[in-house]
Each structure stands twice: as C-alpha cells, then as structure tokens.
C-alpha positions in Angstrom: 75.4 52.5 -83.8 76.0 56.0 -83.3 78.7 57.9 -82.2 77.5 58.9 -78.7 75.9 55.6 -78.3 79.8 53.8 -79.1 81.3 56.4 -76.5 78.8 55.8 -73.7 79.4 51.9 -74.3 83.4 52.4 -74.4 83.4 54.2 -71.3 80.7 51.9 -69.6 83.8 49.1 -70.3 86.4 51.3 -68.8 84.2 52.3 -65.5 83.7 48.4 -65.2 87.7 47.9 -65.5 88.0 50.6 -62.9 85.5 49.0 -60.8 87.7 45.8 -61.3 91.2 47.2 -60.4 89.9 50.4 -57.8 92.6 48.9 -55.7 95.9 49.1 -58.1 97.5 52.1 -59.3 95.7 53.4 -62.4 97.0 55.1 -64.9 95.3 57.0 -68.1 98.0 55.1 -69.8 96.3 51.8 -68.4 92.5 52.8 -69.4 94.1 53.9 -72.8 95.3 50.5 -73.6 92.2 48.8 -72.3 90.0 51.3 -74.6 92.1 51.2 -77.9 92.2 54.8 -77.8 94.8 57.4 -77.3 95.3 59.1 -74.0 93.7 62.6 -75.2 90.8 60.8 -77.3 89.9 58.8 -74.1 90.1 61.9 -72.2 87.5 63.8 -74.5 85.3 60.8 -74.8 85.4 60.3 -71.0 84.5 64.0 -70.0 81.6 63.9 -72.8 80.2 61.1 -71.1 80.8 61.7 -67.7 81.3 65.5 -66.8 84.2 64.6 -65.2 87.8 63.8 -65.9 88.9 60.3 -65.9 91.8 61.0 -62.8 89.2 62.8 -60.7 86.5 60.1 -61.5 89.2 57.5 -60.5 90.1 59.8 -57.2 87.1 60.3 -56.0 86.1 56.4 -56.2 88.5 55.4 -54.4 88.4 58.4 -51.4 84.2 57.1 -51.5 85.5 53.9 -51.1 87.7 54.4 -48.3 85.4 56.3 -46.6 82.8 53.2 -46.2 86.3 51.4 -44.8 86.8 54.3 -42.0 83.0 54.4 -41.5 82.8 50.3 -40.9 86.2 49.0 -40.7 89.4 48.9 -38.1 91.8 48.9 -40.4 94.5 51.6 -39.9 94.6 54.7 -42.0 98.1 54.0 -43.7 96.3 50.4 -44.4 93.5 52.0 -46.1 96.0 54.5 -47.9 98.0 51.4 -49.2 94.5 49.5 -49.9 93.6 52.1 -52.6 97.0 52.3 -54.3 97.8 55.9 -52.5 101.5 56.5 -52.8 101.7 57.4 -48.7 99.8 58.0 -45.8 100.5 61.9 -46.3 99.2 61.6 -50.2 96.1 59.8 -48.8 95.5 62.3 -46.3 96.1 65.3 -48.5 93.7 63.6 -50.9 90.7 63.4 -49.0 91.2 66.5 -46.9 91.7 68.5 -50.2 87.7 66.5 -51.4 86.2 65.7 -48.3 87.2 68.7 -46.2 88.2 67.1 -43.1 90.8 64.2 -42.9 90.6 60.7 -42.6 91.2 60.9 -38.8 88.7 63.8 -38.2 86.1 61.4 -40.1 86.9 58.7 -37.9 87.1 60.6 -35.0 83.3 61.9 -35.6 82.4 58.4 -36.1 83.5 57.3 -32.8 81.9 59.8 -31.4 78.4 59.7 -32.7 78.8 55.7 -32.3 79.4 56.2 -28.6 76.4 58.6 -28.1 79.0 61.6 -27.1 78.5 64.8 -27.8 81.2 66.9 -29.6 82.2 68.7 -32.8 79.3 69.2 -35.5 80.0 66.5 -38.3 81.5 68.3 -41.5 79.0 67.7 -44.4 80.7 65.1 -45.9 80.5 63.0 -42.8 76.9 64.0 -42.0 76.1 62.2 -45.2 78.0 59.4 -44.1 76.2 59.3 -40.8 72.8 59.6 -42.1 
C-alpha cells in the first residue's frame, strides 16, 4: 500500500471516530492514541489529507451540527453548548460568532422570523445557506 493511501486510511478511521464521539470533548491526545501516531505526525497527516487542522475540523463539525439543532430543534443554547461539549455557553457563542459571523441567538431569531413569515433583518450568509 502506498504511503499516501495508508495516510488516507488512517485519517478516514479518525474521521469515523470523531463522528462517533462528536458529543464528547475530543483532544489531539485522543486522536493520537486512536491512530497510534505522535500528535505532531498525526497533525501533519491530517492537514495533508484534509487541508485543515484536526482541531479546526472538529470545531467546524460541532458548529455545523449545532446549527442543525438551532434550525430544527427547540433546545436552549446552553443545552446545545453542553451537547457538543463546549466548556460553557459563552465559549460556544464566542466560537460560533467567530466562525459563523452571527451569534446562535441571532441565527435562531432569524429562523423564527423566516418561519413566521415576518419581514426583518436580512439573513447573514451562514443563515442564508441554512434556510435555502
């Protein structure tokens, strides 16, 4: 098996593991232990295969899943933050705003306007992609 194919298989297994454990706090130590590689080597392999760091991949995956919960669910924002193992609601909101350009509350409020047929503030690009 070629080295790049082997690396792709390792990363594929890591992605499956992340998917199965997305509601837990996932660390690079966890991924390193699962893959059997040093953190440094695993980070390099992950970036070569995915063009994103493992930490960024996990953060984006958790955020996109949480957006579905905001869009379709009725859990509170703190419950969503806890569901995806953010350290606090503030940490979740800060991360969400940094990546998505609006807060979870703003995203949910815009959803409520849209679903109730109300005129209001235009949706941000992230929210537009969710509701189109």
